[in-house]
BALUMGU-703588 format. One record per residue: residue in one letter; x, z, y of N, C-alpha, C, O, CB in turn. Coordinates in steps of 0.02 Angstrom, whole numbers, plus 50000, padded with zeros to 5 digits. Each point is the difference from the previous one (the first is absolute). Glycine has a CB too. Layout:
N
aXZYXZYXZYXZYXZY ...
This chain:
409
m487354839250368499885006850016499945000750078500434997450035500205006349859 p498884999350132499895000950073500605003650032500285004849972498464995750008 t501454997150077500605003050036499955007450010500505003649992499644985750067 k499275013149958499895007350016500135004149935500315005350003498804991850089 l500665000649853500095003849933500744999749981500295004949977498524992349982 f501514996750053500664999549982500465005050042500465003049971499274985049996 k500135012750101500395004150039499845007449980500475004050005499564987250090 k499445010849885499815006649980500375001749937500275005549997498604993450056 r501174997149899500325000949937500735000750008500325004149969498804989649978 r501155001950100500745000450018500145006350033500515003149986499584984850025 k499505014350032500115006750034500025005249949500455004250003498984992250099 f500125003949851499975005449952500665000049958500315005349990498384994050007 l501524994749979500644999649960500585002150038500425003549972499124987449965 i500545007250125500545002550043500045007850006500515003449990499354985950074 y499545012949952499935007450002500185003249938500395004849998498734994050081 l500604998449868500215002949933500714999849984500275004749971498674992249990 a501414997550057500724999749989500365005350037500435003249970499484984950012 k499965013250082500315005250040499885006749969500465004149994499414989150108 t499495008249877499845006449972500415001349938500295005449994498564993750052 l501194996149907500355000949936500755000550013500365003749966498734990049972 h501155002450112500685000650019500175007250026500535002849985499454984950040 q499585014950012500075006450029500045005849944500285005450012499084989850092 c500355003449838500015004649944500694999949962500135004049955498604994350035 g501674997250030500624999249960500004995249936500445000149958499765011550083 t499264984349956499954995849941500604995349992500204996950049498565003949961 p501514998549929500554995349990499754993150018499414998549993501105008649915 a499954988750116499844993450032499714995449943499484996850012501495004350079 y499344998649850499714995649949499325001749979499604995649985501505002649977 q498755008250035499295002049983499514998450056499444997849987501005011549941 l499754991650132499584998950059499874992550004499434998050012501055012150049 e500004985949930499884992850005499564997349946499574995850013501515003450039 g499025003249890499544997949945499325002350013499524996249989501405004349931 h498985006050103499345002850010499664995750055499424998249992500955014049973 l499964986250089499694996450055499804993249974499484997450021501195008950067 v499694990749873499844993249974499335000749960499554995950009501745000349983 k498645008749966499465001449957499365001550042499464997549982501365006949931 i499234999550143499415001550046499854994250037499414999050015500885012549997 s500204984050007499834994050037499604995449962499544996950027501465004350034 a499164998049873499624996049954499295002549993499544996049997501525001349942 a498855009650058499355002849993499584998550060499384999749995501105009249934 l499844990250130499644999050061499964992750015499814998050054500555013049989 e499824984949908499974992650002500444997150055499824995350036499005005349920 l501795002450050500494997550046500654998649958500115003249948499375003550155 g500934988549922500654999149976500485004650042499905001150060499814986749902 g500805014750005500475004250039500685000249974500094999949939498995006750092 s501394993750011500735000249982500295005550044499845000550059500254986949910 f500335016850002500235006050035500715001149986500244998449946498665006650047 l501464997850058500715001749993500015007250035499835000750059500684986449942 i499675017649962499985007050022500705002849996500354998549951498475003050009 s501405002250085500635003849998499865006950035499535001050038501214987949964 p499715015649982499915006850036499874999950077499715004650028501054999649885 t499464990450118499944999950074499604994250026499954999050061501145006649944 s498614990449951499584994450027499504998149951500055001649941500854994150126 i498555000649959499474997949960499844993350020499814999250058499765011949926 t500484983549975499844993050016499434997749956500025000749939501194996950096 c498294999849996499384998049961499794992850017500024998250059499585014049939 v500234983949958499704993250014499334999649960499995001149939501214993250079 f498255004150018499394999749973499684992650007500144996450047499765016349978 w499684985549927499634993850008499365000149957500005003749950501104990250075 p498385002649989499414999349956500234996649939500434995750005498755003750090 k500575002149848500254997849937499944992249995500394996749966499285014749981 d499824986050088499924992949993500324995650054499934993950002499055009049941 d501385000650103500274996150061500615003350025499965003450051498914993049983 r501725002949932500605003250025500324996250061500245002850049499945001649833 e499804988950108500374995550043499785001150074500425000750045499684990849859 n499255008850109499745000450066499835006350031499935000650061499724989649912 q500295015049982499825006750025500465005949979499775005549986499084990250013 e501805003050000500475004849985500155004750059500124997650056500344994549863 h499535014650070500105004450053500545005149979499995002749945498824995550096 s501685003050006500545004449983499965006550040499715000350054500984989749919 y499605015249999500005006550033500705003549981500215000549942498435000550052 i501695001250063500645003449989500025006550040499775000050058500814988949921 a499655016149997500035006650029500605003549983500254999649943498605000950056 r501425003350053500585004349989499725007349986499605002450040501194990150038 v499405010749868499735006449980500555005049987500574998049986498454996249966 q500855011850050500475004949976499945001549923499464999449970500515005550146 p500594996949856499945001449925499515005749990500005004950037501204991249939 g498375003049971499435004249989500235006949963500475000149961498764989050033 d500445015850020500105006649967499495000549944499484996850001500955008650105 l499754999149840499545000249945499375004150020500065005850021500924993149896 d498454998250076499395003050014499494997549941499654995050003500635005350131 l499745004149815499624997749938499285001550008499604997149962501385004849965 g498785002450120499325000950011499714993650037499454997649985500725015550018 l500214984350044499764994050037500024994149950499574995550005500875009050110 l500034995449840500024994349948499415000249959499684994949987501525005150008 a498635006349981499425000449955499344998150032499614996249971500985012749969 r499284993650121499424998450037499944992650019499454997350000500615014150041 t500504985449975499974992850015499864995949937499644995050003501175006850093 d499465000349848499894996349937499295000649982499704995049979501465006949981 e498565004050047499235000649989499594995850039499544996849976500635014049999 l499994988950090499664995650050500044992849978499494996650001500795011450093 v500314989449885500054993149976499594998849940499694994749996501425004750050 e498885005349904499584999449944499274999550017499644996149969501225010049970 e498924997850108499305000150021499814993150035499464997349990500605015950024 l500424984250028499904993650029499944994249951499574995750005501035008850090 c499904995749852500014994049958499405000649952499774994849975501535004150033 s498425007249980499485000649950499324999150036499495000349967501235007449959 g499254991350140499364999050038499715006650020499434999750025500344989849913 q500505016250057499745006350023500015000550076499585003350030500785001849863 r500124991750138500035000150071500054992550024500274995549966500315016450034 d499154987250061500094993550031500654999950041500325005250006498434993249996 l501444996250027500674999750031500005004050069500505003150017499714985249925 d499245011450095499975004250060500085007549986500365003550036498914987850012 d500385011249900500015006749982500735001949974500255005550013498484993849961 a501594995949989500675000949975500525000850059500465004149998499204989149898 l500235002750153500465000150060499955007250037500495003050022499364983649993 l499535015449988499895006750035500295005749958500305004750026498644991150028 r500945003549877500305005549961500744999849995500315005349994498674994749943 l501324994450065500744999350002500305003350059500535003249996499374986449944 e499735009550120500265002850063499905008249996500405004050024499304984350045 e499735013249900499925007149991500525003749959500225005550016498634991849996 i501344998949931500485002749955500695000850037500335005049992499044989649908 n500825000450139500645000250034500035005650053500545002650013499564985149968 n499335014050048499995005250050499895006849979499975004850038499674987150029 k500275008549859499865006449974500645005050005500554998249979498574995949941 p500765011650106500545005150009500325001849933499714998949947499695005750155 n501214998249902500295003149937499525005049967499755004550032501394994250019 p498765000449885499505004549966500255007249991499615004449982499954985749957 y501085011150073500275006749994500215002650072500344996650039500075000949837 p499355009150137500225002950066500725001150004500344999849949498605005750059 r501334995550052500705001150013500305005349962500544999249972499264996850134 w499865010049889500305005649965500134998449924500475002549970498955005250113 v500154988149891500094998349926500614995049993500365000149950498325001550024 i501414994350073500554995350001500665003750009500504998549969498744992650077 f500725013950001500605004550016500205003849935500605000249986499025001450139 i499945001349835500155003149941500254995449947500455001749962498735006450069 a500534985749967500184994849950500764997850008500364998749952498404997250048 f501445003850064500714998250011500485005449971500514998449969499154995350135 g500155012549906500415005549976500015000349922500515001349969499245005050138 l499614992549863499945000549928500384993849967500315000849948498525005550064 a501144988050019500374994249971500735001349996500314998249950498854994150095 s501135011050007500695001750003500165005049943500484999149962499534998850165 a499605007149869500105005449950499934997149932500405001649956499175007150122 a499944987049911499884996949929500614996049982500205000249943498534999050072 f501564997250029500574996049983500635004749981500384998349956499154992150125 s500545014949951500525004749983499865002849929500475001349963499715001550161 m499224998249859499815003349938500134994049941500235001549945498805007350119 l500824985349955500144994049952500734999749983500184998649943498884994850107 m501385008050001500684999549989500325006649965500595000549984499424991450117 g499505013249890500175005849958500605004150031500445002449964499144991149932 t500425007150168500585003850030499885007850002500165003449952500094986350119 s499485013149984499905007050006499405001350045499784995750037501445006449946 w498515004150011499415001850042500215000150073499584998650042499915008349866 a501144994850110500205000350063500004992750033499854999250059500815011449910 d499524984349989499944993350025499294998050012499844996850051501195000449891 v498535004650012499284998750008499725002650062499644996550034500275003649849 i500245006050134499725003450059500284996850063499624998850047500255011949889 a500824987850065500294996950053499774993250015499934998150058500955008749918 s498994989449969499734993250006499285000150030499814995950042500925000549858 f498865008950074499365000350031499955001650070499584997450037500115005449860 m500775001550122500005001950077500234994350040499704998850053500545013249923 i500274984250005500254994550040499514994350000499924996450049501265006949925 g498474995849966499484994549997499475001150053499784995350032500415003249845 l499625007650131499505002150050500234998250071499604997750042500055011749882 g501014991750087500284998450070500014992850008499854997650055500875012449948 i499444986249944500044992550007499324997250020499954995250037500975004249876 y498575003650062499304997750017499885000750076499704995850033499865007949850 g500715002250143499955000950070500354994850037499764998350054500135013149929 l500684985749993500354994850033499584993649994499974996150049501155009349926 v498554993449969499564994449996499475000150047499834994750026500435004649864 m499455006550125499415000950049500294998150070499674996750040499735013149889 v501214992450086500304998750068500124992150005499894996850051500725015449955 g499614985049939500114992749999499384995850012500034994450025500885007849896 e498495000850061499404996450006499804999250080499674995450022499985009349856 k500605000250157499835000150070500564996650044499884998250058499445012449921 h501284988649994500574997450037500334993949958500355001049951499855011250105 p499674982049968500274994049961500744999749990500234997549949498844996650094 r501315008550004500724999949994500215004349944500464997949964499665000050154 i499595007849871500155004449947499764997049932500325000749948499605009250135 q499524986949920499714996749942500494994949971500074999549939498795002250109 s501484994449998500424994349981500645002749967500374996349968499164996650128 a500615013549911500645002649976499825006249954500385004749993500304991250117 l498715003849861499725006049960500455001149939500165005749985498614992050051 d501434997349929500385000749938500675003850011500125005149967499354984349992 p500945008350085500675003850007499895006950034500375004749987500274984150023 l498825011850034499875006750030499755004549950500225005850001499534989450105 a499835003149849499775004249946500565002549955500025005949982498924988050023 a501485001749978500595002049960500465004150034500295004549968499614985949975 l500215008850123500455004050038499695007150007500375004949994500084984750069 f498925010949950499665006750002500055003849935500125006149999499094989150082 a500695000949862500005003049936500725002749984500085005649976498964986549987 a501485003850053500675002349984500165006250045500305004749973500074983349993 f499475012350093500175005150048499645006749973500315005349995499824985950109 a499235008049880499615005749983500255002449931500055006149991498944989850078 a501164999849882500335002249937500635003750009500115004949965499404985749985 s500925007350096500605003650013499875006950029500345004849983500224984550035 a498935011150025499805006850031499735004549945500165006049997499564988550116 i499905002849847499685004149944500565002449954499955005449971498954987950031 a501635002749991500535002049948500365006450022500295003349957499904984450012 f499805014150095500305006150020499625006149973500305005249986500114989050115 i498915004949893499585005449971500014999849929500035005349968499264994550127 a500674994049872499984999249928500604995249981499904994049995498785007850000 p501905000649996500574995649986499974996549928500424996049981500275011650097 s498774994449885499944996849933499684993350000499994996649949499955014550005 i499774986750107499644993949997500474994249996500565000450025498525004650036 n500684989449907500384993649995499774996250067499464997050001500595002449858 m500335000850191499824997650067499854992349994499514997650029501245011650030 a499654987149907499894992649998499364998549964499654995350019501595002449982 l498595006149946499394999249960499395001650043499514996350002501125006649891 v499445002950143499485002450043499814994550050499414998650010500995013249976 v500094985050046499924994850047499654994549969499514997650028501495005750030 l499224994549882499684994349965499265001749985499554995950011501585000849936 a498775009150028499255002149987499605000050063499424997850000500935009749906 s499944994950150499635000550062499804993450028499464999450030501145010849992 i499804984949969499854993250027499754995449944500024993950008500875007650084 i498905001149853499804995649941499444995350021499984994449975500345014749942 v499224993050127499484995550019500234993650037499654995050004499645015050000 f501364990650022500284993950035500434995949956500194994450019499785011650085 i500194996649837500494996349955499624993349974499455000649972501175011149987 p499654982650049499604993949988500064997649925500084994149988500115002550135 g499765008149829500014997949933499444995349985500114994749970500425015750001 l498884991550050499414995849985500014993250030499804995049971499585015250021 a500874990050074500124993750033500464995149965499884994049996499935012250104 l500754996849873500454996049964499694997349937500134994349980500785012150067 t498674997649920499704998049934499534993750018500034994749969500015017949977 v499544988750105499544994650024500384993650014499824994549978499435014150072 g501284992449987500444994250021500284996149943499994993850000500315012650099 l499934997149853500314996549937499424997449959500094995049965500965012650029 s498384995250006499424997349967499834993450029499854995349963499745016050013 e500444988150089499834993850037500544994549985499854994149993499595013050101 l501184995349902500514995049979499934997849931500124994249983500635010750094 a499044999749881499874997849928499444995249995499974995849954500435015050006 a499144989750087499414995049997500194993750044499584995850015499525014049971 r501524989750032500254994250037499704999450069499974994450027500195000049865 d499615011250137499825000650070500635001750039500095005750021498734997949951 l501594991550038500725001650025499995002450069500375004750015500114986749912 i499145005850117500045001950072499795007650007500385003950028499344983750010 s499715014149938499735006750008500435005449957500115005650022498704988949999 g501415003249919500445004749962500635001650031500235005750000499294990049904 t500774999250124500695000850033499935004250064500415004450012499994984349943 v499105010250084499875003750058499865007349987500255004450036499324985250012 r500035011949899499825006649980500605004049975500115005850017498774989949955 v501505000849988500595003849971500525001550053500315005350000499514989149888 m500285000650160500475001650052499785005450047500405004150022499954984649969 d498985011350025499725005550040500055006849968500095004950035499154986950012 a500705008849886500045006049965500765002349999500165005950010498774991049919 l501524998450060500675002250005500215002250067500395004650006499834988049905 m499535004350141500225002550067499655006650012500295004150035499894984350012 s499285013049930499675006850008500465005149961500115005550026498654989449982 l501495003449935500455004749962500585001450037500205005850004499424990149894 f500744998550136500585001350036499855004750062500395004550015500064984349944 k499005009850075499825003850057499955007849981500255004450035499144985150012 l500265011549896499915006849980500655003449980500105005950012498764990949954 y501554999450004500685003249980500435001250060500365005050001499614989349888 f500015001450161500355001250060499765006050038500395004150023499814984049981 g499175012450000499675005850032500205006949970500135005050034498904987249991 a500995007649904500215006149967500725001350010500195005850008498944992649911 f501314996450080500705000550010500175003150071500455004250008499704985849912 l499465007750127500085002250068499765006950011500295003550040499624985149995 g499585013649933499695006450000500495005349972500105005350028498754989149958 f501465003749955500495004449971500635000850043500305005450001499254991449887 a500654998050147500595000250039499845004650062500415004350017499984983749942 i499035011250074499885004650057499935007149978500225004650035499234986350026 a500245010249882499915007149975500705002849984500125005950014498694991649936 s501634998950023500695002249983500335002350067500315005350003499794986449895 v499825004250154500365002050062499655006450033500345004650023500024982849998 l498995012849979499685005550037499955006449955500075005750024499254985650045 l500555007649866499925005849961500535002049952500005005549973498914991950040 g501564997849977500535001049951499804998649931499424998349989501035009950082 n500014992349878499894998849936499765006349962500165005650018500674985449992 v498765007749934499745005349956500314999649935500094994649972498855005450086 e501235005849914500264999949930499404999649954499535003950006501525002950023 q498984988149925499414998949956500055005349942500545001849975499384985250053 v499455015149954499945004849940499594997049947499474997250013500635012650060 e500144990649862499604997049945499315003149996499895006050006501164991949930 a498484997450053499275002250000499765000149927500294996849956499484998150161 v499695009049873499685000049933499534994049999499584999250044500515013649942 r499984983049961499574994249998499275001649977499865004949966501174988450011 l498535002350044499295000749982499854999649925500354996449965499424998750144 p499785008249867499754999249928499744992349990499804996750047499825016649948 k500414984549942499774993449988499264998750015499804994450015501085005249903 w498745005450078499274998950011499854998650074499454997950015500295009849886 s500714993450144499884999050068499884992450020499714998350051500975012249967 g499594985349937499954992850009499264997949998499774995850039501385002549908 w498485004850005499304998249996499625002550057499534996850023500545003349859 l500125005850144499665002450063500184995150058499594998650043500465013949918 a500544985150039500214995650054499604993950002499804997750053501315006649938 v498764992749950499594993949992499285001350030499724996150038500945000449854 l499085009250088499305001550027500015000450079499574997350034500155009249855 v500794997250137500025001450072500134993050037499674998250049500785014449931 l500064983749991500164993750033499364995149997499864996550049501425005049919 s498364998349974499464995550002499465001650049499714995550031500565002549855 f499585009050123499535001550051500264998050072499634997450042499935012149883 s501084991850086500284998550068499954992550010499814997750054500995012249943 l499364986249954499934992250012499274998050008499864995050033501185002849897 m498505005750041499284998550012499895000750075499674995750028499955008449855 v500615001150151499915000650071500394994850039499714997050046500105015149938 m500834986650001500414995450038499794992949993500084996150047500825011749941 f498824990149949499764993349992499264999750020499714994649990501145003449917 k498825007250119499324999750021499554998149943499534996150011500855001050102 i499725005349825499594998049945499375004050001500005006050015500994990849918 r498424999550050499375003449997499985005049946500334999149948499164991150098 l500125015349964499975005449953499744997849930500185003049949499655004750149 k499734987149900499734997949937500554996249956499984999849939498854999450119 d501654997949980500564997049965500605004249983500454998149962499174992250093 a500395015649976500565004449993500185001949925500584999749981499115004550134 p499814997949845500205002049931500364994949961500425001749959498625005450041 w500804986550012500304994549964500714999050022500434998049960498464996750029 g501255006750073500674999650024500425005749978500594999149987499004994950108 v500125012249899500365006049977500184999149925500535001949976498865005650110 a500094989349877500204998249927500534995249993500395000349952498525001850018 a501134992950080500544995350000500715003150004500494998049968498704994350084 g500805013049995500645003650008500265003249940500594999449983499085002550126 f499855001949854500165003449941500174994849944500445001349960498805008550076 l500434984649960500174995249952500684997150012500394999549952498424998250035 g501355000550069500694997250015500575005049984500504998149970498974995050122 h500435013549928500455004949987500095001549929500575000549977499165003650127 s499754996649860500065001649928500314994549956500415001249956498605006050061 v500754986349998500314994449963500754999350015500394998449956498494995750047 s501325007150060500694999050018500405005549965500564998649978499134996150135 i500085011249881500375005649963500064998649929500535001249971499075006850108 v499904989649890500004998249924500434994249989500465000349959498385003950023 a501054990450055500404993649991500705000850013500434997349966498634996450064 s501075010650024500775000750019500345003949944500614999049991499175001150137 a499915003949835500335003849941500214995049947500465001549962498835008950059 y500394984049975500194995149942500404994350030500464997749967498475004949965 f500944994950129500274993850020500435000850065500284995050023498744999349922 g501055011550083500385001250060499534999750061499434997849995501624997349950 s499235007350114499605000750059499684993350023499404999650013501365010050020 a499684985149971499824993450028499434997249960499504998050030501664999950009 l498895001849893499464997449957499405004850001499424997949993501444996449932 g499295012050084499455004850004499544998450056499395000549993501335007949959 i499604989450107499584997650055499614993949990499454999250026501335005750040 f499524990849894499674993949977499355000949963499494996950015501624998549977 f498935009149961499445001749961499445003750038499404999149990501395001249917 a499495004250140499545003450045499594995150041499395000650005501405008850000 a499584985650025499674995050041499554995749959499464998250023501505001750054 l499224998449861499564996249957499355003849989499464997150010501544997549934 f499025011550037499375003549986499635001150065499384999450001501115006349899 l499844995950152499615000450065499684993550020499444999850025501335009150013 g499594985649950499694993550017499394998249960499524997250026501584999150007 i498935005249904499434999049949499435004750026499434997850008501374999349886 y499375009250117499455004850018499694997550069499395000350006501225010049931 a499794987450117499724997850056499564993649995499514999150037501435006650013 n499284989849901499644993749992499355001649966499504996950017501564996249976 l498915011449960499385001849965499545003750052499404998949999501225002149884 f499645003250159499645003150056499694994650044499425000750018501385009349980 a499564984750020499764995050043499434996149965499514998050033501635001450023 r498914999549882499484996449964499355004049990499444997550003501474996549940 w499225012850043499435004749989499625001650061499384999750002501255005049908 r499784997350147499715002850055499844994150056499655001050050500985010449920 k499674982550013499904994450048500315001950067499674999350051499254997149892 a501695005950057500345002450060500754997849996500234998249946498965011950065 p501184989950042500704997649995500435004949963499975006150008499904987650098 a500565003049850500415004149958500465004850038500165005549976499774985449943 a500295006950140500465003250041499745007750014500415004650008499944983450043 i499015012849951499735006750016500315005649953500145005650022498774988650018 v501175003949897500285004949956500724998749981500355004749980498534997149981 l501354991750044500664998549979500515003150048500515002649977499084986949970 l500305010150113500535002450052500185007049993500585001750007499014990350071 q499925012449908500105007049991500465001249941500455004250003498444998250047 g501004993949896500435000949944500684997650013500485003249979498574996049949 i501004995050107500704997050010500405005150046500605001149988498944986150002 v500155015850061500375004350044500325006249961500555002250014498644994150081 v500435005949858500225005849961500674998549963500375004649985498404998950000 l501374990050001500614998049965500594999650050500574999049978498734994649936 v500585007350150500535000850056500614995749989500555002449988499095009450028 p500224981549990500644995649995500425000050064500614999149997498784993349923 g500285008650140500395000250061500485005750008500504999350036498594995150010 s500775011249922500425005950013500714998749970500515001750029498445006249970 k501044989149941500684998849967500404995150041500625000450001498905001849885 l500144993150148500434995250044500295003950060500554998550022498714991449945 y500365015150060500275004050052500615004149974500535000450032498325000050024 m501065002849886500545004149964500594995249990500575001850012498575006149926 g500744986550041500584994849985500344998550065500614999950002498774994649899 l500255004250155500284998750066500485005750024500554999050025498384994450002 n500795012849961500335006050019500685000549963500525001750028498355003849994 t501084993049915500645000949955500534995050025500595001550007498715002249887 v500454989950117500474994750019500345001650072500594998850010498694992549919 i500335011150115500285001250067500415006550005500555000250026498474993550020 s500665011949927500285006750013500475002049942500445004250008498514999150058 g500954993449874500375001949941499745006649964500285002549952500714991650104 k498465008249973499695006349972499334998449965499614995950024500935011050070 e499334996649850499364999149968499515004850022500145005950006500414989749902 i498825001850106499415004650014499855003449938500005006249998499514986750090 l500365003049857499935002449931500444996049953500134994050010498695009450014 h501435000049924500464996349955499574995549953499645002349956501245007450048 i499204983750010499644994649962500514994849981500314997050044498585004950017 e501214997049875500504995049977499824993050024499434997849993500795009249905 q500244989550131499944993050023499354999250039499564996149981501104999649919 i499285007950156499435000450040499854993250031499414998450008500835013650012 g500254984149997499924993450036499654995549953499464997550017501575003850053 s499234997349870499744995549952499335002649976499564995949988501595000649980 q498745010350025499375002549979499464998850049499434998849981501165009349955 s499574992250129499504998350051499754993149999499404998850006501125009250059 f499954987149926499834993149990499584998949934499514996350001501565000850064 l499135006049880499654999049942499265003049999499544997349970501605002649977 i498805005750089499375003450011499534995050037499434998949978501155012850025 l499644985550052499604995650036499794993649963499434997850006501125006950089 m499904992549868499874994449957499535001649944499594995849980501504999950050 s498985010449943499575002349946499285000850026499524998149966501465007749980 l498964997150114499325000650026499674993050009499414999149984500945011850075 v500004984449964499744993350014499814996849931499454997549990501305001150120 a499725001749845499904996949933499425003349964499614996549967501635000950025 g498675009250013499455003449969499354998150029499514999549962501215009550015 l499234989850085499384997350029499804992849981499424998249989500835009350101 i500314988749906499894992749977499705000249931499474997049987501524998450080 f499335008249887499754999949932499325003249991499634998349954501535001850011 a498675004750080499365003149997499454994850013499485000149967501045010950070 n499594984350013499574995150020499894994649943499504996449999500885006050121 i500104997449835499934995349943499525003649946499554997149969501684997450052 i498945012049973499655003649946499265001650016499564999849957501545005150013 a498784996750096499345002250020499834996250064500195002250054499955009449892 d499514982750051499794996350062499535003750041499465001849977500704987949965 p500035011750124499495004050039499384996050014499485002950015501445003650039 r499114986649942499434995950018499795000250073499434998750018500225002949869 r500835000150154499845001050071500634997750038500565000849977498615009050002 s500694987450081500554997550041500335005750041500524998750030498894990249976 l500325016949996500315005850033500115005549948500265005450017499194991850094 
């Protein structure tokens, strides 16, 4: 293979690895995908991916001993960007099928990476508030909690915008967001003493709760990708601790400055509100995950599928196994979507997984252990949280056995 062509193909694969890592792709999927694309480009490749590093080794298929080239880069953990993931996957399909040449593919990959957020600021602003309100509705608390969560969620996006301009605030965004939410909830409680302040705080910071990161980390451990899985799980747990401390500090400051509020029993939401919550949350996630409009209906359907299966299965098998069956059906649905639409399964899978809210119960369990108070009364919440996470992972593993996605992403 000519040296110039080898370098060009190597450059494309490195750029592709960074782009897919930026999308939050699980390490074991990214490594397998890169090996597959390397083979399609007539290169040998070996990859070691973690949330904070990328290591690649390339060589021409017929000459590894004399022409092996290594690449190592330090990177930041990727955020979920399902629009970028979908566009990148389409580009790779076009390159491998001969619809694009390598030079054109490199230019297109750079263009995709520089593409601005498809949703304007005001839409993201509203999505933050709606995501918080939708979580309150899913918990079936009260309309006062829903309104308070919506208002604080909007305020937290303001904090996110400030963090984008000030790196020091960005580095402490998790505890600052929780502190702001706790203080704001305490202030609102003077006007509406019926709100469940702890639940309002949890709903307001739900976009920061690392339930999805924990699920991905455990999936990586189940796939025996031990380095990436361990790093991701520990990072998620640290985020959870920072959020809880921020909320604890916020309540303490509010108690000193504002005093304590007598709680009043609230009227609980009707059962139908849960379905409205799934719809609102699905559209909010569409904005936060930067999902393309043409993929959005499939993601919304995944949210309803996961919610409905979990309700029906939980009635017969209990909540933990109910989540297992929900994850199983979601995984099958996502894999069939991947085969039919020739797109990554994650585009629809993640919206359905988030609706199952595994991270919120971990936060509730942490609160119960430390403060001795329950946000919501849930029997054996600690063991339930663990079982729910395991059920999610197991459901997705069984789904891959039943319906092969026939794709590496």
